[in-house]
C-alpha positions in Angstrom: 11.1 -45.0 26.1 14.5 -44.2 25.0 13.2 -43.6 21.2 10.8 -40.7 23.3 13.5 -39.6 25.4 15.7 -39.5 22.1 13.0 -37.0 20.3 12.2 -34.7 23.2 16.4 -34.1 23.3 16.1 -33.2 19.7 13.1 -31.3 19.9 15.0 -29.2 23.2 17.8 -28.7 21.1 15.8 -27.5 18.1 13.6 -24.7 20.5 17.2 -23.3 21.7 19.1 -22.8 18.5 16.4 -22.0 16.1 15.1 -18.7 17.6 19.2 -18.0 17.1 18.5 -18.5 13.6 16.5 -15.7 13.2 19.1 -12.8 14.4 21.4 -13.4 11.1 21.8 -10.8 8.6 18.4 -10.1 7.2 17.3 -9.7 3.9 15.2 -7.4 1.9 14.4 -4.2 2.2 13.8 -2.4 5.4 10.5 -3.1 5.3 11.0 -6.7 4.4 13.7 -7.8 6.5 13.1 -11.7 7.5 13.8 -11.5 12.0 11.9 -13.9 13.2 11.2 -17.1 13.1 8.6 -17.4 10.6 10.3 -15.0 8.8 13.6 -16.7 8.1 12.3 -20.4 7.5 13.6 -21.4 3.7 11.5 -21.0 1.2 9.5 -17.9 2.3 9.3 -15.4 -0.1 10.0 -12.0 0.3 6.4 -9.8 0.6 7.8 -8.4 -2.8 8.1 -11.7 -4.5 4.8 -13.2 -3.4 2.7 -14.2 -6.3 0.3 -11.8 -6.9 -3.7 -12.4 -8.1 -4.4 -11.6 -12.0 -6.9 -8.9 -10.7 -3.5 -6.9 -9.1 -2.0 -6.9 -12.3 -1.4 -3.3 -13.7 1.2 -4.0 -16.6 -0.9 -3.3 -19.4 1.8 -5.4 -21.3 0.9 -8.1 -19.4 -2.4 -7.8 -19.4 -2.5 -7.8 -23.1 -0.4 -11.0 -23.3 -2.8 -12.9 -21.0 -6.0 -11.7 -21.9 -6.1 -10.4 -25.0 -2.9 -12.0 -27.5 -4.4 -15.1 -27.4 -7.2 -13.8 -30.1 -5.2 -10.6 -31.3 -2.2 -11.9 -31.7 1.5 -11.1 -29.1 2.0 -7.7 -30.9 -1.4 -7.1 -31.3 -1.4 -8.7 -34.9 -1.2 -11.9 -36.5 -3.4 -13.3 -34.7 -7.2 -15.1 -35.7 -9.2 -12.0 -34.6 -8.7 -8.4 -36.2 -5.7 -6.5 -35.6 -5.6 -4.2 -32.6 -1.6 -3.3 -33.4 -3.2 -1.0 -36.7 -3.2 2.8 -36.7 -5.9 3.1 -38.9 -8.1 1.1 -36.9 -7.4 2.9 -33.8 -7.8 6.5 -35.7 -11.8 5.3 -36.5 -12.5 3.9 -33.8 -12.6 5.3 -30.0 -11.2 4.1 -26.0 -14.5 4.6 -24.5 -16.0 2.0 -27.5 -13.4 -0.4 -26.4 -13.9 0.1 -23.0 -17.5 -0.8 -23.5 -16.6 -4.0 -25.8 -14.0 -5.1 -23.3 -17.2 -4.8 -20.6 -19.8 -6.4 -22.3 -18.3 -8.1 -25.3 -19.6 -8.5 -28.4 -22.8 -9.8 -29.2 -22.5 -10.5 -32.9 -19.7 -12.0 -32.8 -16.3 -14.1 -30.6 -15.8 -11.5 -28.6 -16.1 -12.6 -24.9 -16.9 -10.0 -22.1 -13.9 -8.9 -19.8 -16.0 -7.7 -17.1 -15.6 -8.7 -13.4 -17.8 -10.7 -13.3 -17.1 -12.7 -16.5 -14.4 -15.8 -15.8 -11.2 -14.3 -16.6 -12.2 -10.6 -16.6 -10.7 -7.5 -15.7 -11.0 -4.9 -12.7 -12.2 -1.5 -14.1 -8.7 -0.2 -13.5 -7.0 -3.1 -15.5 -9.4 -1.8 -18.4 -8.6 1.9 -18.1 -4.8 1.2 -18.5 -5.0 -1.6 -21.1 -7.1 0.7 -23.5 -4.8 3.7 -22.7 -1.7 1.6 -23.4 -3.2 0.7 -27.2 -3.4 3.8 -28.1 -0.3 5.5 -26.4 1.9 1.8 -28.2 0.1 1.4 -31.7 -2.0 4.8 -32.5 1.0 7.0 -32.7 1.1 6.5 -36.8 2.7 9.7 -38.4 1.0 9.6 -41.9 -2.3 8.1 -42.8 -4.7 7.8 -45.7 -7.1 10.5 -46.0 -10.8 10.7 -46.1 -11.0 7.6 -43.9 -14.5 6.1 -44.0 -16.2 6.4 -40.7 -16.2 2.9 -38.2 -20.0 2.9 -38.7 -21.9 2.9 -41.3 -24.9 5.9 -41.7 -26.9 3.9 -44.1 -27.6 0.6 -45.7 -26.0 -0.2 -48.8 -27.3 -1.6 -52.2 -26.7 -5.0 -52.9 -26.8 -3.9 -56.2 -24.3 -1.7 -56.7 -21.7 -3.6 -54.3 -21.8 -6.3 -56.8 -20.0 -4.0 -59.2 -17.7 -2.4 -56.6 -16.4 -5.9 -55.7 -15.8 -7.3 -59.4 -13.7 -4.1 -59.4 -12.1 -4.1 -56.2 -12.2 -7.5 -54.6 -12.5 -10.3 -57.1 -9.1 -10.0 -58.2 -7.9 -11.6 -54.9 -11.2 -13.4 -53.8 -12.3 -14.5 -56.8 -15.7 -13.7 -58.9 -18.5 -13.7 -56.8 -16.3 -14.5 -53.7 -16.2 -18.1 -54.8 -12.3 -17.9 -53.8 -9.0 -16.8 -55.6 -5.3 -16.3 -54.2 -7.1 -15.1 -50.9 -9.6 -17.3 -50.5 -13.1 -17.4 -50.5 -15.6 -15.0 -48.6 -19.0 -16.5 -50.1 -19.1 -19.9 -48.2 -21.0 -20.6 -45.1 -18.2 -21.0 -43.1 -16.6 -17.7 -43.3 -20.6 -16.0 -43.6 -21.3 -17.8 -40.1 -18.1 -16.1 -38.7 -17.8 -12.5 -39.5 -21.0 -9.7 -38.7 -21.3 -6.8 -40.7 -19.4 -4.8 -38.8 -16.7 -6.7 -38.6 -16.4 -7.1 -42.8 -16.8 -2.6 -42.8 -14.1 -3.0 -40.6 -11.5 -4.9 -42.6 -12.6 -3.3 -45.9 -11.7 0.1 -44.2 -8.9 -0.7 -42.3 -7.5 -4.1 -44.7 -5.5 -6.8 -43.0 -1.7 -5.2 -42.5 -0.4 -8.1 -41.3 -1.9 -10.6 -43.6 -1.4 -8.3 -46.5 -5.1 -7.3 -47.2 -5.3 -4.3 -48.8 -7.5 -0.9 -47.1 -10.2 1.1 -48.1 -7.1 3.5 -50.3 -4.9 0.5 -51.7 -8.4 -1.7 -52.6 -9.9 0.9 -54.7 -6.9 2.9 -56.3 -5.2 -0.2 -57.4 -8.5 -1.3 -58.9 -10.1 -0.4 -61.9 -11.7 2.1 -59.9 -8.7 4.4 -59.8 -9.9 6.1 -56.3 -10.1 5.0 -52.7 -13.1 3.7 -51.7 -15.7 5.0 -49.8 -17.9 4.8 -47.2 -20.6 4.3 -49.5 -18.8 1.8 -51.4 -18.3 -0.4 -48.1 -21.8 -0.4 -47.2 -22.7 -1.9 -50.7 -20.2 -4.5 -50.3 -21.5 -5.5 -47.7 -25.0 -5.4 -48.3 -23.7 -8.0 -51.0 -22.8 -10.0 -48.4 -25.9 -9.9 -46.8 -27.6 -11.2 -49.6 -24.7 -14.4 -49.8 -26.3 -14.9 -46.5 -28.6 -17.8 -45.7 -32.0 -17.0 -43.4 -30.0 -19.0 -40.8 -26.4 -17.4 -41.6 -28.3 -14.4 -40.9 -30.2 -15.4 -37.6 -26.7 -16.3 -35.9 -24.8 -13.2 -36.9 -27.6 -10.8 -36.1 -27.7 -12.3 -32.5 -29.8 -12.0 -29.8 
């Protein structure tokens, strides 16, 4: 009984004192003052301090860091996937196409979909602010090469012609027939199972400036060709890669 009486007494004192605690100086903005007992309790954050769902994140830098940097690098380069921080790429690509790829991913590659119905997806608004930010941050180069080949090939290439282009412009780094050199082998199953024809074309156009791989202009002018690679040259080399692929690799790359 004594314990019960003591507990009731403590509870009564608390009921008298605690309501007064909310009468102290309020903190936060006028719209966020902690003026009730519930709002005053220690550890309860202001509304502006609360952890928000990721779907409400509209800072494009934070969105890129969370959803894109793991593959494309924290600054849009030096990641396992091709760099986004590349003015030549952003010149030949389009915001609308990037929006479509973000929403649906790539069936012929490792790029996942980021539509809202996918795990880790982005809302329509998040994708819009992200894409706008990418062009604003990384697409403002003052000087670009002339006559950049288009992102998409207009016609299939010829592997025979591609062999001579590869020997002139690519073999000094990647070895004869792509079997390996200072920059590694391209004509091997591990590589050919990971890359699509479109990715090969993109890298031949833009290079990988973050890794020292030359772009179409550098590859051609620094070779025995003495001129930039054309869109047809690149299509021919991509066709050569097609000959290097096995039937199983072609089926894997072609996708559903």
